[in-house]
C-alpha positions in Angstrom: 0.1 0.0 0.1 1.0 4.3 -1.1 1.7 5.2 2.8 1.7 8.9 2.2 1.9 11.6 5.0 -0.7 13.5 5.0 -1.0 17.7 4.2 -3.9 20.8 4.1 -4.6 22.3 1.8 -3.0 25.3 2.2 0.2 22.9 0.6 -1.4 22.9 -2.6 -0.7 26.7 -2.8 1.8 27.9 -5.7 5.0 28.6 -4.0 8.0 30.8 -5.1 11.3 29.0 -6.2 13.9 31.0 -4.7 16.5 31.7 -7.5 19.8 33.6 -7.0 21.1 37.0 -8.7 23.1 36.9 -11.0 22.0 34.0 -12.5 22.0 33.0 -16.6 18.4 31.2 -16.2 15.5 30.4 -14.5 14.0 28.4 -12.2 10.1 30.6 -12.1 7.6 27.8 -11.6 7.4 26.1 -8.1 6.5 22.3 -9.0 6.8 19.4 -11.6 5.1 16.4 -12.3 6.4 13.9 -9.7 5.4 17.5 -7.5 2.2 18.0 -8.2 1.0 13.3 -9.2 1.7 13.4 -4.8 0.0 17.0 -3.8 -3.4 15.9 -6.1 -2.6 12.7 -4.5 -3.1 13.7 -1.5 -6.2 15.7 -2.1 -8.0 12.2 -3.8 -9.5 11.1 -0.7 -10.3 15.0 0.8 -12.0 15.3 -2.0 -13.7 11.7 -3.1 -14.9 10.8 -0.1 -16.1 7.1 -1.3 -12.7 6.7 -3.1 -10.8 3.4 -1.7 -7.4 4.2 -1.7 -6.7 0.8 -0.9 -8.3 -0.2 -3.7 -6.3 2.1 -6.1 -2.8 1.0 -5.0 -3.3 -2.1 -6.0 -4.8 -1.3 -9.0 -2.2 2.0 -9.8 -2.3 3.3 -12.8 -6.1 1.0 -14.3 -7.5 3.0 -11.7 -9.5 6.0 -13.1 -8.9 8.1 -10.3 -4.8 7.9 -10.9 -5.1 8.3 -14.0 -7.0 11.2 -14.5 -4.3 13.0 -11.9 -1.3 11.4 -13.6 -2.8 12.9 -17.3 -3.5 16.4 -15.5 -0.5 16.4 -13.8 1.5 15.5 -16.9 0.0 18.4 -18.4 0.3 20.9 -16.1 4.6 19.9 -15.7 4.1 20.9 -19.6 2.5 24.0 -19.0 4.5 25.1 -16.2 8.0 24.3 -18.6 6.4 27.0 -21.0 5.6 29.6 -18.8 9.1 28.9 -17.2 11.2 29.4 -20.7 8.4 32.4 -20.6 9.4 34.3 -17.6 13.5 33.9 -19.2 12.9 35.3 -21.4 11.9 38.3 -19.6 15.4 39.9 -19.1 18.3 40.6 -20.6 20.4 38.1 -18.3 17.9 35.2 -19.0 17.3 35.8 -22.2 18.3 33.5 -25.4 16.1 33.8 -27.7 16.7 37.0 -30.2 12.9 38.5 -30.5 13.5 38.1 -26.7 15.8 40.4 -27.2 14.8 42.8 -30.1 11.7 43.4 -27.8 13.1 44.3 -23.8 16.2 47.3 -25.7 12.7 48.4 -28.4 11.2 48.7 -24.5 14.1 52.1 -23.9 14.0 52.9 -27.3 16.6 50.6 -28.9 16.8 49.2 -32.4 19.4 46.3 -32.9 19.9 47.3 -36.6 19.9 44.6 -39.1 22.7 42.3 -39.9 25.2 43.3 -42.2 27.0 40.4 -44.9 30.5 39.5 -44.5 32.4 42.0 -46.1 36.7 41.5 -47.4 39.1 43.3 -49.5 39.9 41.9 -52.9 42.3 43.2 -55.9 41.9 43.7 -59.9 44.4 43.3 -61.7 45.0 44.9 -65.0 46.3 43.3 -68.7 49.0 46.1 -69.8 47.0 48.8 -71.9 43.8 47.8 -69.8 41.5 50.2 -68.1 37.7 50.3 -68.1 35.5 49.9 -64.2 34.2 47.2 -62.5 30.8 47.8 -62.4 28.6 47.7 -59.1 27.4 44.5 -57.9 30.3 42.4 -59.8 30.4 38.9 -58.2 33.9 37.0 -56.9 33.8 33.8 -55.3 36.4 32.5 -53.5 37.5 29.0 -53.8 36.6 26.1 -50.6 38.8 24.2 -49.4 37.3 20.7 -50.5 33.7 20.0 -48.7 33.8 22.8 -47.7 31.1 26.1 -49.5 32.4 28.5 -52.1 31.0 32.3 -50.9 30.3 35.4 -52.9 31.2 38.3 -52.9 29.7 41.9 -54.9 31.3 45.0 -54.9 29.8 47.2 -52.8 30.2 49.8 -56.0 32.1 50.9 -59.1 35.7 50.8 -59.4 38.5 53.1 -61.5 40.3 49.9 -63.5 43.7 50.3 -64.8 46.7 48.9 -65.6 48.5 51.4 -63.7 47.3 50.7 -60.4 48.1 47.9 -60.3 50.7 47.6 -57.7 49.9 50.2 -55.3 51.7 50.8 -51.1 49.9 52.3 -48.5 51.1 54.9 -47.4 54.1 54.9 -44.8 54.8 51.5 -45.8 58.8 52.0 -46.1 60.2 52.8 -42.9 63.9 53.8 -43.8 65.7 56.3 -42.0 68.0 55.7 -45.9 68.2 58.9 -48.1 68.1 57.6 -51.6 70.0 59.7 -53.8 70.3 60.3 -58.1 74.3 61.0 -58.8 74.6 63.5 -62.4 78.4 61.6 -63.6 77.4 61.9 -66.8 80.0 58.6 -67.8 78.8 54.9 -67.4 79.5 52.9 -64.4 80.4 49.4 -63.2 80.0 47.9 -60.6 82.0 43.8 -58.9 79.7 42.7 -56.2 82.0 39.8 -54.7 78.3 37.9 -54.2 76.2 36.5 -57.3 72.6 38.1 -56.5 70.2 36.8 -57.9 66.6 38.3 -60.0 69.1 40.7 -61.4 68.9 41.9 -64.9 68.5 45.0 -67.5 66.5 47.1 -66.8 66.1 47.0 -63.2 65.3 49.6 -60.4 68.0 48.8 -58.2 68.9 51.0 -55.0 72.8 50.5 -53.7 73.0 51.5 -50.0 76.6 51.7 -47.7 76.6 52.0 -44.1 76.1 55.8 -43.5 73.1 54.7 -44.8 73.6 56.5 -48.4 71.7 55.2 -50.7 72.0 55.3 -54.8 69.6 54.2 -56.7 69.7 53.9 -60.2 68.1 51.8 -63.3 70.9 48.8 -64.5 72.0 48.8 -68.1 73.7 45.8 -68.5 74.3 42.3 -66.2 77.2 40.7 -66.7 78.9 37.6 -64.6 82.2 37.3 -64.1 84.2 34.3 -62.7 81.1 33.3 -59.8 80.8 37.5 -58.9 78.1 40.2 -61.1 79.4 42.9 -62.9 76.3 45.9 -63.1 76.5 48.8 -65.6 74.2 51.5 -65.2 74.4 55.3 -66.6 74.4 57.8 -63.4 71.8 60.2 -64.4 70.0 58.4 -65.9 66.2 58.7 -64.0 64.9 61.8 -63.2 65.7 63.5 -59.2 61.8 63.5 -58.6 60.6 59.8 -59.6 59.6 57.9 -56.1 61.8 54.5 -55.6 60.6 54.1 -51.9 60.8 50.9 -53.3 63.2 49.0 -55.2 62.8 46.2 -57.2 66.4 44.3 -55.7 68.4 46.2 -52.7 71.7 45.6 -52.6 73.5 45.9 -49.0 76.7 47.5 -48.7 78.3 45.8 -45.9 81.5 46.5 -45.1 83.1 42.3 -45.4 81.4 42.5 -48.7 83.8 43.8 -50.6 82.9 46.1 -53.7 83.9 47.4 -57.0 84.5 50.7 -59.3 85.6 50.1 -61.8 86.9 53.1 -63.4 
C-alpha cells in the first residue's frame, strides 16, 4: 500500500522558487510532474470521500482517479515548462531568443540594426594598356576547401580599373631612414659584386646602400657574370631626380665585409 503523509489544503497553493542573483537562467515554476502528482493524490480522498485509497494503490494507473491525476500532472508539467521559458525571456540576462532581446531593447527605444553581410578586400589586376570600370554588383567567388561551400562577394560600388593601379603601396609602408640620391655623372659606371645576386637583370631598378645610410638609385643597363661574381653597369643621372623610388625591385646592402670595386 502507498503510504503518503497527509498535508493540509494550503500546501497545494503555488510556491515561488528561490533564485540567486546574477544567474544565467531562472527557475520560475515550483512544481514538476512528481510533486504535482503527489499533492493531487493527497487531496483526492478529501475531494472524493467514497474513493477507495487501498484499492487505488493495488490497481495503480488502472484506477480512473489515478489516471486522471497523472494526465493532469503531465499537462501541468508541460505548461509549467513553457511558463518557465517565458519568464526567462523577460530579462536581458536570461533571455535566449533574438526576438526577446529585440523586444526588451525596444522598451528603452533602442533598435538593433539588421545584420550585415561579410566584407572582404579584393584586388583586381589589369593587363598592360588595359583600363575600364568594374560595375557595382560584380560577383567574385572564393575557392573553397574540400567539402566547404564557396562564398560569393559583390562589389559595393563602381571601381576604376587600370594597369597603372596594379601596384599600390600603403601610406608609410617604407620606414627606412636611408637617404636616396641620383648621381648626375655623365659617364657609364660599373660595380663588381663578390656575390651573385639572383634576380638582377637589365632595365631593373636597384638601390645600392652603404653603412653610412647613403643610397644610390639607378637603373641597370647590363648584368654580366665574371667568374662567379656579378658586374653591374648603369649610367648615372638617367633617372629623373623626382622619381618615386621608395621601393626598388632589388636592394643590395653594402656591408663592410662585402668587397665592392668601382671600375674606372
